[in-house]
N, CA, C and O atoms as a GROMACS GRO file, in nm:
protein
  580
    1MET      N    1  -1.914  -2.642   0.260
    1MET     CA    2  -1.774  -2.601   0.228
    1MET      C    3  -1.699  -2.720   0.194
    1MET      O    4  -1.715  -2.826   0.254
    2SER      N    5  -1.614  -2.704   0.094
    2SER     CA    6  -1.531  -2.806   0.054
    2SER      C    7  -1.393  -2.793   0.112
    2SER      O    8  -1.356  -2.684   0.154
    3VAL      N    9  -1.311  -2.902   0.116
    3VAL     CA   10  -1.175  -2.896   0.170
    3VAL      C   11  -1.082  -2.850   0.065
    3VAL      O   12  -1.101  -2.888  -0.050
    4THR      N   13  -0.978  -2.767   0.097
    4THR     CA   14  -0.884  -2.712   0.012
    4THR      C   15  -0.775  -2.803  -0.005
    4THR      O   16  -0.781  -2.912   0.051
    5ASN      N   17  -0.666  -2.771  -0.081
    5ASN     CA   18  -0.552  -2.855  -0.083
    5ASN      C   19  -0.461  -2.849   0.030
    5ASN      O   20  -0.360  -2.920   0.032
    6PHE      N   21  -0.490  -2.768   0.128
    6PHE     CA   22  -0.415  -2.763   0.246
    6PHE      C   23  -0.466  -2.862   0.348
    6PHE      O   24  -0.585  -2.891   0.350
    7GLU      N   25  -0.376  -2.915   0.434
    7GLU     CA   26  -0.417  -3.014   0.531
    7GLU      C   27  -0.515  -2.948   0.634
    7GLU      O   28  -0.611  -3.010   0.679
    8ASN      N   29  -0.486  -2.829   0.666
    8ASN     CA   30  -0.566  -2.755   0.769
    8ASN      C   31  -0.643  -2.652   0.705
    8ASN      O   32  -0.619  -2.623   0.588
    9PRO      N   33  -0.741  -2.589   0.776
    9PRO     CA   34  -0.820  -2.480   0.713
    9PRO      C   35  -0.729  -2.365   0.677
    9PRO      O   36  -0.627  -2.340   0.742
   10VAL      N   37  -0.767  -2.297   0.576
   10VAL     CA   38  -0.702  -2.172   0.526
   10VAL      C   39  -0.705  -2.071   0.635
   10VAL      O   40  -0.813  -2.045   0.688
   11ARG      N   41  -0.589  -2.009   0.675
   11ARG     CA   42  -0.592  -1.908   0.777
   11ARG      C   43  -0.594  -1.775   0.714
   11ARG      O   44  -0.504  -1.742   0.637
   12ILE      N   45  -0.697  -1.694   0.746
   12ILE     CA   46  -0.711  -1.567   0.687
   12ILE      C   47  -0.713  -1.466   0.801
   12ILE      O   48  -0.790  -1.483   0.895
   13LEU      N   49  -0.630  -1.359   0.795
   13LEU     CA   50  -0.630  -1.244   0.886
   13LEU      C   51  -0.702  -1.132   0.823
   13LEU      O   52  -0.664  -1.085   0.716
   14LEU      N   53  -0.808  -1.086   0.889
   14LEU     CA   54  -0.880  -0.970   0.846
   14LEU      C   55  -0.842  -0.852   0.938
   14LEU      O   56  -0.858  -0.864   1.060
   15VAL      N   57  -0.792  -0.742   0.887
   15VAL     CA   58  -0.758  -0.630   0.963
   15VAL      C   59  -0.864  -0.526   0.930
   15VAL      O   60  -0.855  -0.459   0.827
   16GLU      N   61  -0.966  -0.511   1.017
   16GLU     CA   62  -1.082  -0.430   0.976
   16GLU      C   63  -1.141  -0.371   1.104
   16GLU      O   64  -1.171  -0.448   1.196
   17ASP      N   65  -1.158  -0.245   1.116
   17ASP     CA   66  -1.211  -0.169   1.234
   17ASP      C   67  -1.365  -0.159   1.226
   17ASP      O   68  -1.426  -0.128   1.328
   18SER      N   69  -1.428  -0.181   1.117
   18SER     CA   70  -1.573  -0.171   1.105
   18SER      C   71  -1.638  -0.303   1.144
   18SER      O   72  -1.613  -0.404   1.078
   19PRO      N   73  -1.721  -0.306   1.253
   19PRO     CA   74  -1.774  -0.432   1.286
   19PRO      C   75  -1.879  -0.478   1.175
   19PRO      O   76  -1.902  -0.598   1.157
   20ASP      N   77  -1.941  -0.380   1.102
   20ASP     CA   78  -2.029  -0.420   0.993
   20ASP      C   79  -1.960  -0.488   0.883
   20ASP      O   80  -2.005  -0.590   0.832
   21ASP      N   81  -1.840  -0.425   0.843
   21ASP     CA   82  -1.761  -0.490   0.737
   21ASP      C   83  -1.706  -0.630   0.777
   21ASP      O   84  -1.702  -0.722   0.696
   22ALA      N   85  -1.665  -0.641   0.905
   22ALA     CA   86  -1.617  -0.768   0.953
   22ALA      C   87  -1.728  -0.875   0.952
   22ALA      O   88  -1.703  -0.991   0.919
   23ASP      N   89  -1.848  -0.835   0.986
   23ASP     CA   90  -1.965  -0.925   0.979
   23ASP      C   91  -1.993  -0.968   0.834
   23ASP      O   92  -2.015  -1.085   0.805
   24LEU      N   93  -1.990  -0.871   0.746
   24LEU     CA   94  -2.000  -0.906   0.598
   24LEU      C   95  -1.896  -1.010   0.555
   24LEU      O   96  -1.930  -1.102   0.481
   25MET      N   97  -1.779  -0.998   0.595
   25MET     CA   98  -1.669  -1.087   0.563
   25MET      C   99  -1.696  -1.230   0.618
   25MET      O  100  -1.678  -1.332   0.551
   26LYS      N  101  -1.744  -1.229   0.754
   26LYS     CA  102  -1.771  -1.363   0.809
   26LYS      C  103  -1.874  -1.438   0.731
   26LYS      O  104  -1.858  -1.555   0.696
   27LEU      N  105  -1.982  -1.363   0.703
   27LEU     CA  106  -2.094  -1.416   0.630
   27LEU      C  107  -2.054  -1.466   0.487
   27LEU      O  108  -2.098  -1.572   0.440
   28ALA      N  109  -1.972  -1.387   0.424
   28ALA     CA  110  -1.920  -1.422   0.286
   28ALA      C  111  -1.839  -1.547   0.290
   28ALA      O  112  -1.850  -1.634   0.204
   29LEU      N  113  -1.759  -1.556   0.392
   29LEU     CA  114  -1.664  -1.677   0.401
   29LEU      C  115  -1.743  -1.795   0.433
   29LEU      O  116  -1.713  -1.902   0.380
   30ARG      N  117  -1.841  -1.786   0.516
   30ARG     CA  118  -1.937  -1.898   0.553
   30ARG      C  119  -2.006  -1.955   0.421
   30ARG      O  120  -2.030  -2.075   0.403
   31GLU      N  121  -2.036  -1.855   0.332
   31GLU     CA  122  -2.096  -1.897   0.205
   31GLU      C  123  -2.007  -1.949   0.105
   31GLU      O  124  -2.050  -2.001   0.002
   32GLY      N  125  -1.874  -1.937   0.133
   32GLY     CA  126  -1.776  -1.965   0.031
   32GLY      C  127  -1.746  -2.113   0.024
   32GLY      O  128  -1.811  -2.195   0.089
   33THR      N  129  -1.652  -2.144  -0.052
   33THR     CA  130  -1.609  -2.288  -0.085
   33THR      C  131  -1.491  -2.340   0.003
   33THR      O  132  -1.457  -2.459  -0.001
   34LEU      N  133  -1.433  -2.253   0.079
   34LEU     CA  134  -1.316  -2.297   0.157
   34LEU      C  135  -1.343  -2.328   0.304
   34LEU      O  136  -1.433  -2.269   0.364
   35VAL      N  137  -1.268  -2.420   0.361
   35VAL     CA  138  -1.275  -2.433   0.503
   35VAL      C  139  -1.169  -2.336   0.555
   35VAL      O  140  -1.050  -2.350   0.530
   36SER      N  141  -1.216  -2.240   0.627
   36SER     CA  142  -1.120  -2.132   0.661
   36SER      C  143  -1.126  -2.100   0.817
   36SER      O  144  -1.224  -2.127   0.886
   37HIS      N  145  -1.019  -2.043   0.861
   37HIS     CA  146  -1.019  -1.996   1.004
   37HIS      C  147  -0.991  -1.841   0.982
   37HIS      O  148  -0.889  -1.797   0.929
   38LEU      N  149  -1.095  -1.766   1.032
   38LEU     CA  150  -1.084  -1.616   1.014
   38LEU      C  151  -1.051  -1.568   1.144
   38LEU      O  152  -1.116  -1.599   1.244
   39THR      N  153  -0.934  -1.479   1.148
   39THR     CA  154  -0.907  -1.402   1.264
   39THR      C  155  -0.929  -1.257   1.227
   39THR      O  156  -0.893  -1.212   1.118
   40ILE      N  157  -0.990  -1.184   1.320
   40ILE     CA  158  -1.016  -1.042   1.300
   40ILE      C  159  -0.945  -0.956   1.397
   40ILE      O  160  -0.960  -0.973   1.518
   41VAL      N  161  -0.868  -0.865   1.350
   41VAL     CA  162  -0.817  -0.766   1.438
   41VAL      C  163  -0.868  -0.628   1.401
   41VAL      O  164  -0.904  -0.610   1.285
   42GLU      N  165  -0.874  -0.526   1.492
   42GLU     CA  166  -0.934  -0.402   1.465
   42GLU      C  167  -0.847  -0.290   1.441
   42GLU      O  168  -0.899  -0.185   1.404
   43ASP      N  169  -0.715  -0.298   1.458
   43ASP     CA  170  -0.639  -0.190   1.425
   43ASP      C  171  -0.496  -0.239   1.370
   43ASP      O  172  -0.464  -0.358   1.372
   44GLY      N  173  -0.423  -0.148   1.326
   44GLY     CA  174  -0.284  -0.183   1.279
   44GLY      C  175  -0.186  -0.238   1.379
   44GLY      O  176  -0.108  -0.328   1.349
   45GLU      N  177  -0.190  -0.184   1.497
   45GLU     CA  178  -0.097  -0.224   1.597
   45GLU      C  179  -0.132  -0.374   1.644
   45GLU      O  180  -0.046  -0.459   1.666
   46GLU      N  181  -0.265  -0.396   1.656
   46GLU     CA  182  -0.307  -0.532   1.687
   46GLU      C  183  -0.267  -0.631   1.576
   46GLU      O  184  -0.232  -0.746   1.604
   47ALA      N  185  -0.273  -0.586   1.449
   47ALA     CA  186  -0.241  -0.672   1.339
   47ALA      C  187  -0.099  -0.715   1.346
   47ALA      O  188  -0.067  -0.833   1.330
   48MET      N  189  -0.008  -0.614   1.372
   48MET     CA  190   0.137  -0.645   1.375
   48MET      C  191   0.167  -0.740   1.497
   48MET      O  192   0.242  -0.837   1.485
   49ASP      N  193   0.107  -0.709   1.608
   49ASP     CA  194   0.125  -0.797   1.726
   49ASP      C  195   0.080  -0.944   1.699
   49ASP      O  196   0.146  -1.041   1.735
   50TYR      N  197  -0.038  -0.951   1.632
   50TYR     CA  198  -0.080  -1.085   1.596
   50TYR      C  199   0.019  -1.149   1.504
   50TYR      O  200   0.057  -1.263   1.528
   51LEU      N  201   0.064  -1.084   1.399
   51LEU     CA  202   0.154  -1.149   1.304
   51LEU      C  203   0.283  -1.195   1.359
   51LEU      O  204   0.342  -1.291   1.310
   52ARG      N  205   0.332  -1.121   1.469
   52ARG     CA  206   0.457  -1.154   1.524
   52ARG      C  207   0.444  -1.264   1.633
   52ARG      O  208   0.545  -1.322   1.672
   53GLN      N  209   0.322  -1.292   1.681
   53GLN     CA  210   0.302  -1.386   1.790
   53GLN      C  211   0.236  -1.520   1.750
   53GLN      O  212   0.229  -1.616   1.826
   54HIS      N  213   0.185  -1.519   1.618
   54HIS     CA  214   0.112  -1.640   1.577
   54HIS      C  215   0.168  -1.694   1.448
   54HIS      O  216   0.243  -1.626   1.378
   55ALA      N  217   0.132  -1.818   1.417
   55ALA     CA  218   0.168  -1.865   1.283
   55ALA      C  219   0.118  -1.775   1.175
   55ALA      O  220   0.005  -1.728   1.184
   56ALA      N  221   0.193  -1.750   1.076
   56ALA     CA  222   0.159  -1.667   0.964
   56ALA      C  223   0.027  -1.715   0.897
   56ALA      O  224   0.009  -1.834   0.875
   57PRO      N  225  -0.066  -1.620   0.865
   57PRO     CA  226  -0.177  -1.660   0.790
   57PRO      C  227  -0.144  -1.684   0.644
   57PRO      O  228  -0.041  -1.641   0.592
   58ASP      N  229  -0.236  -1.756   0.581
   58ASP     CA  230  -0.226  -1.775   0.429
   58ASP      C  231  -0.262  -1.658   0.345
   58ASP      O  232  -0.227  -1.650   0.228
   59LEU      N  233  -0.334  -1.565   0.406
   59LEU     CA  234  -0.384  -1.446   0.332
   59LEU      C  235  -0.420  -1.339   0.432
   59LEU      O  236  -0.481  -1.367   0.535
   60ILE      N  237  -0.382  -1.213   0.400
   60ILE     CA  238  -0.421  -1.102   0.477
   60ILE      C  239  -0.515  -1.011   0.404
   60ILE      O  240  -0.483  -0.973   0.291
   61LEU      N  241  -0.630  -0.973   0.459
   61LEU     CA  242  -0.721  -0.883   0.404
   61LEU      C  243  -0.713  -0.760   0.480
   61LEU      O  244  -0.753  -0.763   0.597
   62LEU      N  245  -0.666  -0.646   0.428
   62LEU     CA  246  -0.626  -0.534   0.500
   62LEU      C  247  -0.700  -0.412   0.451
   62LEU      O  248  -0.704  -0.378   0.333
   63ASP      N  249  -0.759  -0.345   0.553
   63ASP     CA  250  -0.826  -0.211   0.527
   63ASP      C  251  -0.723  -0.103   0.544
   63ASP      O  252  -0.629  -0.121   0.621
   64LEU      N  253  -0.737   0.010   0.475
   64LEU     CA  254  -0.640   0.120   0.483
   64LEU      C  255  -0.663   0.212   0.595
   64LEU      O  256  -0.570   0.264   0.656
   65HIS      N  257  -0.794   0.233   0.622
   65HIS     CA  258  -0.832   0.335   0.727
   65HIS      C  259  -0.854   0.254   0.861
   65HIS      O  260  -0.958   0.195   0.890
   66LEU      N  261  -0.738   0.259   0.941
   66LEU     CA  262  -0.739   0.194   1.068
   66LEU      C  263  -0.697   0.280   1.185
   66LEU      O  264  -0.617   0.371   1.163
   67PRO      N  265  -0.741   0.263   1.301
   67PRO     CA  266  -0.691   0.336   1.417
   67PRO      C  267  -0.547   0.288   1.449
   67PRO      O  268  -0.503   0.179   1.411
   68ARG      N  269  -0.477   0.379   1.524
   68ARG     CA  270  -0.345   0.355   1.582
   68ARG      C  271  -0.238   0.341   1.481
   68ARG      O  272  -0.139   0.413   1.491
   69LYS      N  273  -0.247   0.256   1.383
   69LYS     CA  274  -0.147   0.241   1.276
   69LYS      C  275  -0.235   0.207   1.159
   69LYS      O  276  -0.312   0.111   1.159
   70ASN      N  277  -0.218   0.297   1.051
   70ASN     CA  278  -0.304   0.281   0.930
   70ASN      C  279  -0.254   0.161   0.846
   70ASN      O  280  -0.149   0.102   0.869
   71GLY      N  281  -0.342   0.130   0.743
   71GLY     CA  282  -0.308   0.016   0.660
   71GLY      C  283  -0.180   0.037   0.576
   71GLY      O  284  -0.115  -0.064   0.549
   72HIS      N  285  -0.140   0.152   0.533
   72HIS     CA  286  -0.024   0.175   0.466
   72HIS      C  287   0.104   0.133   0.554
   72HIS      O  288   0.198   0.066   0.509
   73GLU      N  289   0.094   0.182   0.684
   73GLU     CA  290   0.198   0.147   0.777
   73GLU      C  291   0.210  -0.005   0.804
   73GLU      O  292   0.319  -0.061   0.816
   74VAL      N  293   0.101  -0.062   0.814
   74VAL     CA  294   0.095  -0.209   0.836
   74VAL      C  295   0.158  -0.281   0.724
   74VAL      O  296   0.244  -0.367   0.740
   75LEU      N  297   0.110  -0.244   0.602
   75LEU     CA  298   0.162  -0.306   0.483
   75LEU      C  299   0.311  -0.286   0.465
   75LEU      O  300   0.381  -0.376   0.420
   76ALA      N  301   0.361  -0.164   0.501
   76ALA     CA  302   0.502  -0.140   0.494
   76ALA      C  303   0.583  -0.230   0.589
   76ALA      O  304   0.692  -0.276   0.556
   77GLU      N  305   0.527  -0.252   0.705
   77GLU     CA  306   0.596  -0.338   0.807
   77GLU      C  307   0.593  -0.481   0.759
   77GLU      O  308   0.693  -0.551   0.773
   78ILE      N  309   0.482  -0.529   0.703
   78ILE     CA  310   0.477  -0.670   0.655
   78ILE      C  311   0.581  -0.688   0.547
   78ILE      O  312   0.663  -0.780   0.553
   79LYS      N  313   0.577  -0.601   0.451
   79LYS     CA  314   0.666  -0.633   0.337
   79LYS      C  315   0.814  -0.601   0.365
   79LYS      O  316   0.898  -0.635   0.283
   80GLU      N  317   0.847  -0.538   0.475
   80GLU     CA  318   0.982  -0.524   0.510
   80GLU      C  319   1.040  -0.636   0.603
   80GLU      O  320   1.159  -0.649   0.629
   81ASP      N  321   0.940  -0.714   0.648
   81ASP     CA  322   0.980  -0.827   0.745
   81ASP      C  323   1.002  -0.954   0.660
   81ASP      O  324   0.912  -1.000   0.591
   82HIS      N  325   1.125  -1.009   0.668
   82HIS     CA  326   1.153  -1.127   0.591
   82HIS      C  327   1.070  -1.249   0.620
   82HIS      O  328   1.063  -1.341   0.538
   83LEU      N  329   1.008  -1.252   0.735
   83LEU     CA  330   0.922  -1.368   0.775
   83LEU      C  331   0.782  -1.348   0.725
   83LEU      O  332   0.706  -1.444   0.718
   84LEU      N  333   0.746  -1.226   0.689
   84LEU     CA  334   0.600  -1.197   0.658
   84LEU      C  335   0.576  -1.158   0.513
   84LEU      O  336   0.465  -1.172   0.462
   85ARG      N  337   0.684  -1.107   0.444
   85ARG     CA  338   0.668  -1.044   0.322
   85ARG      C  339   0.606  -1.132   0.201
   85ARG      O  340   0.558  -1.080   0.101
   86ARG      N  341   0.611  -1.254   0.219
   86ARG     CA  342   0.545  -1.333   0.106
   86ARG      C  343   0.408  -1.369   0.129
   86ARG      O  344   0.348  -1.437   0.046
   87ILE      N  345   0.349  -1.326   0.241
   87ILE     CA  346   0.209  -1.347   0.268
   87ILE      C  347   0.128  -1.258   0.170
   87ILE      O  348   0.155  -1.138   0.166
   88PRO      N  349   0.034  -1.309   0.093
   88PRO     CA  350  -0.039  -1.216   0.008
   88PRO      C  351  -0.124  -1.121   0.086
   88PRO      O  352  -0.196  -1.162   0.176
   89VAL      N  353  -0.116  -0.992   0.051
   89VAL     CA  354  -0.189  -0.897   0.115
   89VAL      C  355  -0.286  -0.828   0.022
   89VAL      O  356  -0.243  -0.755  -0.067
   90VAL      N  357  -0.425  -0.850   0.041
   90VAL     CA  358  -0.515  -0.789  -0.045
   90VAL      C  359  -0.573  -0.673   0.032
   90VAL      O  360  -0.617  -0.690   0.145
   91ILE      N  361  -0.574  -0.552  -0.031
   91ILE     CA  362  -0.622  -0.436   0.026
   91ILE      C  363  -0.776  -0.432  -0.006
   91ILE      O  364  -0.814  -0.434  -0.123
   92LEU      N  365  -0.863  -0.426   0.095
   92LEU     CA  366  -1.000  -0.407   0.082
   92LEU      C  367  -1.035  -0.271   0.140
   92LEU      O  368  -1.029  -0.253   0.262
   93THR      N  369  -1.071  -0.176   0.057
   93THR     CA  370  -1.089  -0.038   0.107
   93THR      C  371  -1.208   0.029   0.044
   93THR      O  372  -1.251  -0.006  -0.065
   94SER      N  373  -1.257   0.123   0.112
   94SER     CA  374  -1.371   0.206   0.059
   94SER      C  375  -1.317   0.333  -0.004
   94SER      O  376  -1.394   0.412  -0.059
   95THR      N  377  -1.186   0.353   0.002
   95THR     CA  378  -1.129   0.480  -0.057
   95THR      C  379  -1.144   0.481  -0.200
   95THR      O  380  -1.146   0.375  -0.262
   96ASP      N  381  -1.156   0.594  -0.260
   96ASP     CA  382  -1.153   0.617  -0.403
   96ASP      C  383  -1.036   0.704  -0.444
   96ASP      O  384  -1.025   0.748  -0.559
   97SER      N  385  -0.946   0.726  -0.343
   97SER     CA  386  -0.825   0.805  -0.372
   97SER      C  387  -0.727   0.731  -0.449
   97SER      O  388  -0.672   0.632  -0.401
   98GLU      N  389  -0.702   0.774  -0.570
   98GLU     CA  390  -0.600   0.712  -0.654
   98GLU      C  391  -0.464   0.716  -0.582
   98GLU      O  392  -0.392   0.616  -0.587
   99GLN      N  393  -0.425   0.821  -0.518
   99GLN     CA  394  -0.296   0.827  -0.450
   99GLN      C  395  -0.281   0.725  -0.343
   99GLN      O  396  -0.174   0.666  -0.328
  100SER      N  397  -0.387   0.702  -0.268
  100SER     CA  398  -0.382   0.608  -0.159
  100SER      C  399  -0.366   0.463  -0.225
  100SER      O  400  -0.294   0.380  -0.170
  101LEU      N  401  -0.432   0.432  -0.339
  101LEU     CA  402  -0.408   0.297  -0.399
  101LEU      C  403  -0.271   0.297  -0.456
  101LEU      O  404  -0.207   0.193  -0.445
  102LEU      N  405  -0.217   0.398  -0.516
  102LEU     CA  406  -0.079   0.400  -0.569
  102LEU      C  407   0.019   0.372  -0.451
  102LEU      O  408   0.112   0.292  -0.464
  103THR      N  409  -0.001   0.433  -0.345
  103THR     CA  410   0.083   0.409  -0.218
  103THR      C  411   0.086   0.272  -0.187
  103THR      O  412   0.192   0.212  -0.168
  104ALA      N  413  -0.036   0.213  -0.180
  104ALA     CA  414  -0.050   0.067  -0.145
  104ALA      C  415   0.028  -0.016  -0.243
  104ALA      O  416   0.099  -0.106  -0.200
  105TYR      N  417   0.020   0.007  -0.364
  105TYR     CA  418   0.097  -0.072  -0.469
  105TYR      C  419   0.245  -0.043  -0.448
  105TYR      O  420   0.326  -0.136  -0.450
  106ASP      N  421   0.282   0.080  -0.427
  106ASP     CA  422   0.430   0.108  -0.401
  106ASP      C  423   0.486   0.031  -0.284
  106ASP      O  424   0.602  -0.009  -0.278
  107LEU      N  425   0.393   0.012  -0.189
  107LEU     CA  426   0.443  -0.068  -0.068
  107LEU      C  427   0.423  -0.224  -0.088
  107LEU      O  428   0.431  -0.303   0.006
  108HIS      N  429   0.397  -0.260  -0.211
  108HIS     CA  430   0.393  -0.405  -0.252
  108HIS      C  431   0.264  -0.481  -0.218
  108HIS      O  432   0.265  -0.602  -0.201
  109ALA      N  433   0.148  -0.400  -0.209
  109ALA     CA  434   0.025  -0.474  -0.195
  109ALA      C  435   0.010  -0.574  -0.317
  109ALA      O  436   0.047  -0.543  -0.431
  110ASN      N  437  -0.044  -0.690  -0.289
  110ASN     CA  438  -0.063  -0.778  -0.392
  110ASN      C  439  -0.180  -0.749  -0.485
  110ASN      O  440  -0.179  -0.788  -0.602
  111CYS      N  441  -0.282  -0.681  -0.432
  111CYS     CA  442  -0.388  -0.618  -0.504
  111CYS      C  443  -0.471  -0.527  -0.415
  111CYS      O  444  -0.469  -0.535  -0.292
  112CYS      N  445  -0.542  -0.441  -0.482
  112CYS     CA  446  -0.642  -0.354  -0.414
  112CYS      C  447  -0.781  -0.367  -0.469
  112CYS      O  448  -0.804  -0.366  -0.590
  113LEU      N  449  -0.871  -0.377  -0.378
  113LEU     CA  450  -1.018  -0.395  -0.427
  113LEU      C  451  -1.103  -0.295  -0.343
  113LEU      O  452  -1.078  -0.269  -0.225
  114THR      N  453  -1.204  -0.242  -0.412
  114THR     CA  454  -1.300  -0.162  -0.345
  114THR      C  455  -1.405  -0.254  -0.270
  114THR      O  456  -1.462  -0.350  -0.323
  115LYS      N  457  -1.423  -0.214  -0.141
  115LYS     CA  458  -1.522  -0.289  -0.064
  115LYS      C  459  -1.664  -0.260  -0.108
  115LYS      O  460  -1.707  -0.144  -0.103
  116PRO      N  461  -1.738  -0.359  -0.151
  116PRO     CA  462  -1.876  -0.341  -0.190
  116PRO      C  463  -1.953  -0.327  -0.061
  116PRO      O  464  -1.916  -0.383   0.042
  117ALA      N  465  -2.064  -0.248  -0.069
  117ALA     CA  466  -2.151  -0.230   0.050
  117ALA      C  467  -2.259  -0.329   0.057
  117ALA      O  468  -2.311  -0.358   0.165
  118ASP      N  469  -2.296  -0.384  -0.059
  118ASP     CA  470  -2.408  -0.480  -0.067
  118ASP      C  471  -2.352  -0.624  -0.035
  118ASP      O  472  -2.244  -0.665  -0.078
  119GLN      N  473  -2.434  -0.694   0.044
  119GLN     CA  474  -2.386  -0.832   0.086
  119GLN      C  475  -2.364  -0.926  -0.028
  119GLN      O  476  -2.268  -1.002  -0.028
  120ASP      N  477  -2.457  -0.923  -0.129
  120ASP     CA  478  -2.439  -1.015  -0.246
  120ASP      C  479  -2.305  -0.979  -0.324
  120ASP      O  480  -2.226  -1.067  -0.359
  121GLN      N  481  -2.287  -0.849  -0.348
  121GLN     CA  482  -2.164  -0.804  -0.411
  121GLN      C  483  -2.035  -0.844  -0.326
  121GLN      O  484  -1.937  -0.897  -0.377
  122PHE      N  485  -2.047  -0.815  -0.203
  122PHE     CA  486  -1.942  -0.854  -0.105
  122PHE      C  487  -1.900  -0.997  -0.114
  122PHE      O  488  -1.783  -1.034  -0.126
  123SER      N  489  -2.006  -1.079  -0.108
  123SER     CA  490  -1.986  -1.226  -0.122
  123SER      C  491  -1.921  -1.264  -0.258
  123SER      O  492  -1.836  -1.353  -0.262
  124ARG      N  493  -1.960  -1.197  -0.369
  124ARG     CA  494  -1.902  -1.232  -0.489
  124ARG      C  495  -1.748  -1.191  -0.496
  124ARG      O  496  -1.666  -1.260  -0.557
  125VAL      N  497  -1.716  -1.077  -0.433
  125VAL     CA  498  -1.568  -1.027  -0.427
  125VAL      C  499  -1.489  -1.134  -0.340
  125VAL      O  500  -1.380  -1.176  -0.377
  126VAL      N  501  -1.551  -1.177  -0.220
  126VAL     CA  502  -1.482  -1.262  -0.140
  126VAL      C  503  -1.457  -1.399  -0.215
  126VAL      O  504  -1.347  -1.454  -0.210
  127THR      N  505  -1.560  -1.448  -0.282
  127THR     CA  506  -1.546  -1.573  -0.356
  127THR      C  507  -1.430  -1.562  -0.461
  127THR      O  508  -1.353  -1.655  -0.479
  128ARG      N  509  -1.423  -1.450  -0.524
  128ARG     CA  510  -1.312  -1.428  -0.627
  128ARG      C  511  -1.182  -1.422  -0.556
  128ARG      O  512  -1.085  -1.482  -0.603
  129ILE      N  513  -1.174  -1.354  -0.446
  129ILE     CA  514  -1.048  -1.350  -0.369
  129ILE      C  515  -1.005  -1.497  -0.332
  129ILE      O  516  -0.892  -1.541  -0.357
  130GLU      N  517  -1.101  -1.566  -0.273
  130GLU     CA  518  -1.073  -1.709  -0.234
  130GLU      C  519  -1.018  -1.786  -0.357
  130GLU      O  520  -0.912  -1.850  -0.353
  131HIS      N  521  -1.095  -1.776  -0.463
  131HIS     CA  522  -1.059  -1.860  -0.584
  131HIS      C  523  -0.919  -1.824  -0.640
  131HIS      O  524  -0.838  -1.912  -0.670
  132PHE      N  525  -0.896  -1.700  -0.651
  132PHE     CA  526  -0.773  -1.651  -0.708
  132PHE      C  527  -0.652  -1.674  -0.613
  132PHE      O  528  -0.554  -1.738  -0.652
  133TRP      N  529  -0.660  -1.624  -0.496
  133TRP     CA  530  -0.546  -1.631  -0.408
  133TRP      C  531  -0.516  -1.761  -0.340
  133TRP      O  532  -0.403  -1.788  -0.298
  134LEU      N  533  -0.625  -1.847  -0.328
  134LEU     CA  534  -0.600  -1.970  -0.264
  134LEU      C  535  -0.621  -2.090  -0.344
  134LEU      O  536  -0.607  -2.201  -0.293
  135HIS      N  537  -0.655  -2.075  -0.471
  135HIS     CA  538  -0.675  -2.187  -0.560
  135HIS      C  539  -0.588  -2.172  -0.685
  135HIS      O  540  -0.521  -2.267  -0.725
  136VAL      N  541  -0.587  -2.052  -0.747
  136VAL     CA  542  -0.519  -2.027  -0.880
  136VAL      C  543  -0.370  -1.996  -0.858
  136VAL      O  544  -0.284  -2.058  -0.921
  137VAL      N  545  -0.341  -1.900  -0.770
  137VAL     CA  546  -0.200  -1.865  -0.741
  137VAL      C  547  -0.124  -1.975  -0.688
  137VAL      O  548  -0.171  -2.044  -0.597
  138ARG      N  549  -0.009  -1.997  -0.737
  138ARG     CA  550   0.083  -2.101  -0.698
  138ARG      C  551   0.181  -2.041  -0.596
  138ARG      O  552   0.260  -1.952  -0.629
  139ARG      N  553   0.174  -2.087  -0.480
  139ARG     CA  554   0.250  -2.035  -0.365
  139ARG      C  555   0.334  -2.143  -0.300
  139ARG      O  556   0.298  -2.261  -0.305
  140ALA      N  557   0.443  -2.108  -0.241
  140ALA     CA  558   0.520  -2.204  -0.162
  140ALA      C  559   0.442  -2.229  -0.036
  140ALA      O  560   0.345  -2.161  -0.003
  141GLY      N  561   0.489  -2.332   0.031
  141GLY     CA  562   0.424  -2.377   0.158
  141GLY      C  563   0.391  -2.266   0.250
  141GLY      O  564   0.428  -2.151   0.228
  142ARG      N  565   0.320  -2.303   0.354
  142ARG     CA  566   0.286  -2.198   0.457
  142ARG      C  567   0.402  -2.141   0.523
  142ARG      O  568   0.498  -2.212   0.554
  143ALA      N  569   0.399  -2.005   0.547
  143ALA     CA  570   0.508  -1.940   0.616
  143ALA      C  571   0.480  -1.951   0.773
  143ALA      O  572   0.369  -1.938   0.826
  144GLU      N  573   0.593  -1.976   0.835
  144GLU     CA  574   0.582  -1.980   0.978
  144GLU      C  575   0.671  -1.876   1.036
  144GLU      O  576   0.782  -1.856   0.985
  145PRO      N  577   0.629  -1.806   1.142
  145PRO     CA  578   0.718  -1.707   1.199
  145PRO      C  579   0.842  -1.757   1.266
  145PRO      O  580   0.921  -1.677   1.317
   0.00000   0.00000   0.00000
């Protein structure tokens, strides 16, 4: 892994209730080029609690199908909060519902991607997310709550 332009590891919050998908993400990040710190929460309420109690992550990877508070609700809360709204939120979902994706974009998701089931494809998607959101996109400094 190479060091990024940040002094500290890139902080990524993964909001994912599937242990298998969380494991795929961990493996893909280990294979990636960034030094990262991955935090995994399993439902929407836990995600919002985490975001309000810790330093803001550099990137949020959000599933839409979550227990207790779904991804659309989490996304709406993030984008309504002046301390959180600038954090890039990438939707990673297995849904093929056009309406669900339109709703995510209406709630200001930065982008929506379909979760690949295959580890190789998953790793390629994660590498592209890393490259684009953490290397190509120009962002202001790290947000702090």
